[in-house]
C-alpha positions in Angstrom: -21.0 -57.3 26.6 -21.1 -54.5 24.1 -19.1 -55.0 20.9 -17.0 -52.4 19.3 -17.3 -51.4 15.7 -14.8 -49.4 13.6 -16.0 -46.3 11.7 -14.4 -44.9 8.6 -15.1 -41.2 8.0 -14.2 -38.9 5.1 -12.2 -35.8 6.3 -13.5 -33.7 3.5 -17.3 -34.2 3.8 -17.7 -36.3 7.0 -19.4 -39.1 5.1 -19.2 -42.4 7.0 -18.7 -45.9 5.5 -18.6 -49.3 7.0 -15.1 -50.2 5.6 -12.1 -48.3 4.2 -12.2 -47.2 0.6 -9.7 -45.2 -1.4 -12.3 -42.8 -2.9 -15.1 -41.2 -0.9 -18.4 -42.4 -2.4 -20.1 -39.1 -1.4 -17.8 -36.3 -2.5 -15.4 -38.3 -4.7 -12.2 -37.2 -2.9 -9.3 -39.6 -2.9 -7.3 -40.6 0.2 -9.6 -38.8 2.6 -11.3 -41.8 4.3 -9.7 -42.5 7.7 -10.6 -44.8 10.6 -12.0 -42.9 13.6 -12.5 -44.0 17.2 -14.5 -47.2 17.5 -18.0 -47.0 19.0 -19.8 -49.5 21.1 -22.6 -51.5 19.6 -25.1 -52.7 22.3 -27.5 -51.7 24.9 -25.2 -49.0 26.4 -24.9 -47.2 23.1 -28.6 -47.1 22.0 -29.5 -43.8 23.5 -29.2 -41.3 26.3 -30.3 -43.6 29.2 -26.9 -45.3 29.1 -25.0 -42.0 29.4 -24.0 -40.2 32.6 -23.8 -36.5 33.0 -20.4 -35.1 34.0 -19.7 -31.9 36.0 -18.1 -29.3 33.7 -14.7 -27.9 34.7 -15.9 -24.3 33.7 -19.4 -23.2 34.3 -21.3 -21.6 31.4 -21.4 -17.8 31.6 -23.9 -15.3 30.3 -22.9 -13.9 26.9 -23.1 -10.4 28.3 -20.4 -11.3 30.9 -17.9 -12.3 28.3 -15.1 -9.8 27.8 -15.1 -8.6 24.3 -11.5 -7.3 24.6 -10.2 -10.9 24.5 -10.6 -10.9 20.7 -9.3 -7.3 20.1 -7.1 -7.1 17.0 -3.5 -5.8 17.3 -2.0 -4.2 14.1 0.6 -6.3 12.5 2.5 -3.4 11.1 1.5 -4.2 7.5 -1.4 -2.0 6.7 -2.9 -4.0 3.8 -2.7 -7.3 5.7 -4.5 -5.6 8.6 -7.2 -4.5 6.3 -7.9 -8.0 5.2 -7.7 -9.4 8.8 -10.2 -6.8 10.1 -7.8 -4.5 11.9 -4.9 -6.8 12.8 -3.8 -10.1 14.4 -5.9 -11.4 17.3 -4.0 -13.1 20.2 -4.5 -16.8 20.2 -5.8 -16.9 16.6 -4.6 -19.1 13.8 -4.2 -17.6 10.3 -3.7 -19.8 7.2 -2.1 -18.0 4.2 -2.2 -20.1 1.0 -0.8 -19.3 -2.4 1.1 -20.7 -5.4 4.9 -21.3 -5.2 6.9 -18.1 -5.7 4.0 -15.7 -5.2 5.7 -14.1 -2.2 4.1 -15.8 0.9 7.4 -16.2 2.8 8.5 -12.7 2.0 5.2 -11.3 3.3 5.3 -13.2 6.5 8.9 -12.4 7.1 8.0 -8.8 6.8 5.1 -9.3 9.3 7.5 -10.9 11.8 10.0 -8.0 11.4 7.3 -5.4 11.9 5.9 -7.3 14.9 9.3 -7.6 16.6 9.9 -3.8 16.3 7.4 -3.2 19.0 8.9 -3.0 22.5 8.8 -6.3 24.4 7.4 -8.4 21.4 9.1 -11.5 20.0 8.5 -13.3 16.8 9.5 -16.9 16.0 9.9 -17.9 12.3 9.9 -21.6 11.7 10.9 -22.8 8.3 10.7 -26.4 7.2 11.3 -25.8 3.5 14.5 -23.6 3.5 17.7 -23.5 5.5 18.5 -20.8 8.0 21.0 -19.4 5.6 18.4 -19.0 2.8 16.0 -17.2 5.1 18.8 -14.9 6.3 19.7 -14.0 2.7 16.1 -13.0 2.1 16.0 -11.0 5.4 19.1 -9.1 4.3 17.7 -8.4 0.9 14.3 -7.2 2.3 15.7 -5.4 5.4 13.8 -7.8 7.8 16.7 -8.5 10.2 15.9 -7.8 13.8 17.3 -9.1 17.1 13.8 -10.1 18.3 13.0 -12.2 15.2 14.1 -15.7 16.1 14.6 -18.3 13.3 14.3 -22.1 13.6 14.9 -24.4 10.6 12.9 -27.4 11.9 10.3 -29.8 10.6 9.6 -31.8 13.7 6.6 -30.5 15.6 7.9 -31.6 19.0 11.1 -29.6 18.5 9.2 -26.6 17.3 7.1 -26.7 20.5 10.3 -26.8 22.5 11.5 -23.7 20.6 8.3 -22.0 21.6 8.8 -22.7 25.2 12.4 -21.4 25.1 11.7 -18.2 23.1 8.2 -17.5 24.4 7.2 -15.5 21.3 3.9 -13.6 20.9 3.9 -14.4 17.2 4.7 -17.8 15.5 5.1 -18.2 11.8 5.2 -21.8 10.4 6.4 -22.2 6.8 4.8 -24.4 5.8 2.2 -26.6 7.5 2.4 -29.3 4.8 6.1 -29.9 5.5 5.8 -30.3 9.3 6.0 -33.8 11.0 3.9 -34.8 14.0 5.8 -37.9 15.4 2.8 -39.3 17.2 0.6 -39.3 14.0 0.8 -41.9 11.3 1.3 -41.2 7.6 3.9 -39.4 5.5 4.8 -35.7 5.7 2.1 -33.7 3.8 -0.5 -36.5 4.0 -4.0 -36.0 5.3 -3.3 -37.4 8.8 -0.1 -35.5 9.3 -1.5 -32.1 8.1 -4.5 -32.5 10.3 -2.5 -33.5 13.4 0.0 -30.6 12.9 -2.7 -28.0 12.5 -4.7 -29.3 15.5 -1.6 -29.2 17.7 -0.7 -25.6 16.6 -4.3 -24.5 17.1 -4.3 -26.0 20.6 -1.1 -24.2 21.3 -2.5 -20.8 20.1 -5.7 -21.2 22.2 -3.9 -22.3 25.4 -1.0 -19.8 25.3 -2.5 -16.8 23.4 0.2 -16.9 20.7 -0.9 -15.7 17.3 0.0 -18.3 14.7 0.5 -17.7 11.0 0.6 -20.8 8.8 1.8 -21.0 5.2 -0.3 -23.5 3.1 0.3 -25.0 -0.3 -2.3 -25.0 -3.0 -3.5 -27.7 -5.5 -3.6 -27.3 -9.2 -7.2 -25.9 -8.8 -5.9 -23.2 -6.5 -7.5 -24.6 -3.4 -5.7 -25.2 -0.1 -3.9 -28.5 -0.2 -4.7 -31.1 2.5 -8.0 -32.2 4.1 -11.0 -29.8 4.1 -11.0 -29.9 7.9 -7.8 -27.8 7.8 -9.8 -24.8 6.9 -12.3 -25.5 9.6 -9.6 -25.7 12.3 -8.1 -22.3 11.7 -9.7 -19.0 12.4 -8.7 -17.1 9.2 -8.0 -18.3 5.7 -6.3 -15.9 3.3 -5.5 -16.5 -0.3 -2.4 -14.9 -1.8 -2.7 -14.3 -5.6 -0.5 -12.8 -8.2 0.6 -13.1 -11.8 4.3 -14.0 -12.2 4.6 -11.5 -15.0 3.4 -8.7 -12.8 4.6 -7.2 -9.5 1.1 -6.8 -8.2 -0.1 -9.2 -5.4 -3.5 -9.5 -3.9 -4.5 -11.0 -0.5 -8.1 -12.1 -0.3 -10.1 -13.1 2.8 -11.8 -16.5 2.3 -12.8 -17.0 6.0 -12.5 -14.7 9.0 -14.0 -15.3 12.4 -13.0 -11.9 13.6 -14.2 -9.7 10.8 -15.4 -9.4 7.2 -14.3 -12.1 4.8 -14.6 -10.1 1.6 -11.7 -7.6 2.0 -8.8 -7.4 -0.4 -5.2 -6.2 0.3 -2.9 -5.0 -2.4 0.9 -5.4 -2.5 3.7 -4.8 -4.9 6.6 -7.3 -4.9 10.1 -5.8 -5.5 13.6 -7.2 -5.4 14.1 -5.5 -2.0 10.9 -6.8 -0.5 7.1 -6.4 -0.5 5.4 -3.0 -0.1 1.7 -2.1 0.6 -0.2 -0.4 -2.2 -2.7 1.9 -0.4 -4.1 3.3 -3.7 -4.1 0.5 -6.4 -6.5 2.2 -8.8 -3.8 4.1 -10.5 -2.0 0.9 -11.4 -4.8 -0.1 -13.8 -5.0 3.1 -15.7 -2.8 4.3 -18.6 -2.3 8.0 -18.0 -2.3 9.9 -21.2 -2.9 13.5 -22.2 -5.2 13.0 -25.2 -8.2 10.6 -25.5 -7.5 7.5 -27.7 -10.1 5.4 -29.5 -10.8 1.9 -28.2 -10.5 2.7 -24.5 -13.1 2.9 -21.7 -12.8 3.3 -17.9 -14.9 1.4 -15.4 -14.9 0.7 -11.7 -14.8 -2.9 -10.4 -15.6 -4.0 -6.8 -13.0 -6.4 -5.5 -14.6 -7.4 -2.2 -15.5 -4.1 -0.6 -12.7 -2.2 -2.4 -13.5 -0.2 -5.6 -10.8 -0.4 -8.2 -10.7 1.9 -11.3 -9.5 0.0 -14.4 -9.2 0.6 -18.1 -10.6 -1.6 -20.8 -9.1 -1.5 -24.3 -10.5 -2.8 -27.5 -9.0 -3.1 -31.0 -10.7 -4.2 -34.3 -8.8 -5.1 -37.4 -10.4 -6.0 -40.8 -9.5 -9.5 -42.0 -10.3 -11.8 -44.9 -10.2 -14.9 -42.8 -13.6 -16.7 -42.7 -13.4 -17.1 -39.0 -12.2 -13.8 -37.5 -10.0 -14.1 -34.4 -11.2 -13.2 -30.9 -8.4 -12.6 -28.3 -9.1 -11.7 -24.7 -6.7 -10.8 -21.9 -7.7 -10.1 -18.3 -11.4 -10.4 -19.2 -13.9 -13.3 -19.2 -13.8 -14.7 -22.8 -17.5 -15.8 -22.7 -18.7 -12.4 -21.5 -16.7 -10.7 -24.2 -18.2 -13.0 -26.8 -21.7 -12.2 -25.5 -21.0 -8.5 -25.6 -19.9 -8.8 -29.2 -23.1 -10.6 -30.2 -25.2 -7.9 -28.4 -23.2 -5.1 -30.2 -24.0 -6.6 -33.6 -27.6 -7.6 -33.0 -28.8 -4.7 -30.8 -26.2 -1.9 -31.4 -25.8 -2.4 -35.2 -22.0 -2.6 -34.9 -21.0 -5.3 -37.4 -17.8 -7.1 -36.5 -18.2 -10.3 -38.6 -15.2 -9.4 -40.8 -13.0 -8.1 -38.1 -10.5 -9.5 -35.7 -11.4 -8.3 -32.2 -8.9 -7.9 -29.3 -10.0 -6.9 -25.8 -7.7 -6.5 -22.8 -7.3 -4.7 -19.5 -4.4 -2.5 -18.4 -1.8 -3.3 -15.7 -2.6 -7.0 -15.4 -6.0 -6.3 -13.8 -8.4 -9.3 -13.8 -11.9 -8.0 -14.6 -14.6 -10.6 -14.6 -17.6 -9.1 -13.0 -20.7 -8.2 -15.2 -20.5 -4.5 -14.3 -17.7 -4.1 -16.9 -20.0 -5.3 -19.8 -21.0 -1.8 -21.0 -17.4 -0.5 -20.8 -16.2 -3.5 -22.9 -19.0 -2.7 -25.5 -18.1 1.0 -25.7 -14.4 0.3 -26.0 -14.9 -2.1 -28.9 -17.4 0.2 -30.6 -15.0 3.1 -30.1 -12.2 1.2 -31.8 -14.5 0.2 -34.7 -15.7 3.8 -35.2 -12.2 5.2 -34.6 -13.8 7.7 -32.3 -12.4 8.3 -28.8 -14.8 8.6 -25.8 -14.7 12.0 -24.1 -12.1 12.3 -21.5 -13.1 12.0 -17.8 -15.8 9.4 -18.5 -16.4 6.3 -16.4 -18.8 3.6 -17.5 -20.8 1.1 -15.4 -23.5 -1.4 -16.3 -24.2 -5.1 -17.0 -25.5 -5.8 -20.5 -28.3 -8.3 -21.1 -28.9 -10.3 -24.3 -31.8 -8.0 -25.1 -29.4 -5.1 -25.2 -30.7 -3.6 -21.9 -28.3 -2.2 -19.3 -28.9 -3.7 -15.9 -28.2 -2.4 -12.4 -24.9 -3.1 -10.6 -24.2 -3.0 -6.9 -22.3 -0.3 -5.0 -22.8 2.5 -7.6 -22.3 5.2 -5.0 -19.0 3.7 -3.8 -17.8 3.2 -7.4 -18.6 6.7 -8.4 -17.0 8.2 -5.3 -13.7 6.4 -6.2 -14.0 7.7 -9.8 -14.6 11.2 -8.6 -11.5 11.0 -6.3 -9.4 10.2 -9.3 -10.7 13.1 -11.3 -13.5 11.7 -13.5 -16.4 14.0 -14.2 -19.0 12.1 -16.2 -20.6 8.7 -15.6 -22.8 6.4 -17.7 -24.8 4.3 -15.3 -27.8 1.9 -15.5 -31.4 3.2 -15.0 -32.6 3.6 -11.5 -29.4 5.2 -10.2 -30.9 8.7 -10.0 -30.8 8.5 -6.2 -27.0 8.3 -6.3 -25.6 11.8 -5.9 -21.8 12.2 -6.1 -20.6 15.8 -6.0 -18.4 16.6 -9.1 -19.8 13.8 -11.4 -22.4 14.3 -14.0 -24.6 11.2 -14.3 -26.2 9.9 -17.5 -28.6 7.0 -17.3 -28.7 4.6 -20.2 -31.4 2.0 -20.7 -29.8 0.0 -23.5 -26.6 -0.4 -25.6 -28.0 1.7 -28.4 -28.7 4.7 -26.1 -25.2 4.4 -24.6 -23.6 4.4 -28.1 -25.7 7.5 -29.0 -24.7 9.4 -25.9 -21.1 8.5 -26.4 -21.2 9.8 -30.0 -20.3 6.4 -31.5 -23.0 6.3 -34.2 -20.7 7.5 -36.9 -18.7 5.2 -39.2 -19.9 1.6 -39.0 -19.1 -1.6 -40.9 -21.9 -3.0 -42.9 -20.9 -6.6 -42.4 
């Protein structure tokens, strides 16, 4: 007779071990090793001869015979969320929205449920396991999301939630959050690896079998990743990340995974006391509109996913007697700013060894891509020379350690966005002559020194 042998498998990396361990020896994750179904050890399990073929319940069909309309997206009523989802919500899909506490996840999904229920014949069921029904009603009153076809259930038991689904028969189900739901048939505590996996698997099966679109709220860890087992992201169809600074009203939804469209789209929102609103044109939020040019400012265009965003970089230099001058950065990559300062001094002959240097973005924009290097360099040089850059200029380019200006991707799309906002002149890396944007005069610069010369920043310099 064949013997059975238990297998222990890591839910994060699928590594198998002979016995249970608290820490996976392969990926190093804690608490992810679980016992899986036992396998037979013997003659019957040694290969294919011991297996019997079974008749499938559904015959395989040619790919050309599959109806493509099955996965057609339906607009959710929130335009920026539809942009990230690839056009809208697909029936039978499971979407996971993760984000830090207080960023606005519940407010956004309550607005989605409200917009969904406004359509004739549509129902939305909002399940909250973290708040009471009264708390959700207060938020709905404040944001104007009260509707007769938005149903609310304050439950944490998955079996009762499935009963609510059978009674209400919604076309959209929102679960807030998946880490606070309890699957009675599964072991473990609420929020544990086993429970989260069981709840997500059950809701995914419900979505596929009934055609209900399911939106899940997920918690994040200290590192910003989705809490729970890694298989949670594999079970769902779409993974979205909700980001935002608590000191700013701007919120961003980024696509991490999307089986129905592109995974590099970004949606912009603005969080107010009376709800959350879509920001169709976020570029204006990152610019300080002024009448006269000011020294120490430069404008660039960053690509956030496929979306060009025009932002402003500001620099300030202050002479100091401290042996180690201060370097303060906000909204930029500190290491890249330090590299740009070194290139400015070595290749551009802008000496900043006796100056405190401050560099920041406007409007809370996070600008970390290398295409902003040249704008950072010219903003700091402009502040040091006390000479403003000409108005209507936009600056693109990555700066190398040799002082050269390197190519960046999507130059045509960046310049088209700048032209739409009224910019007339662009400094771009060499090799961009094929880019033709009506209304913008293009200057190609091969190195930092050439950029400083074209910008008229070769005047007053510190001599170190």
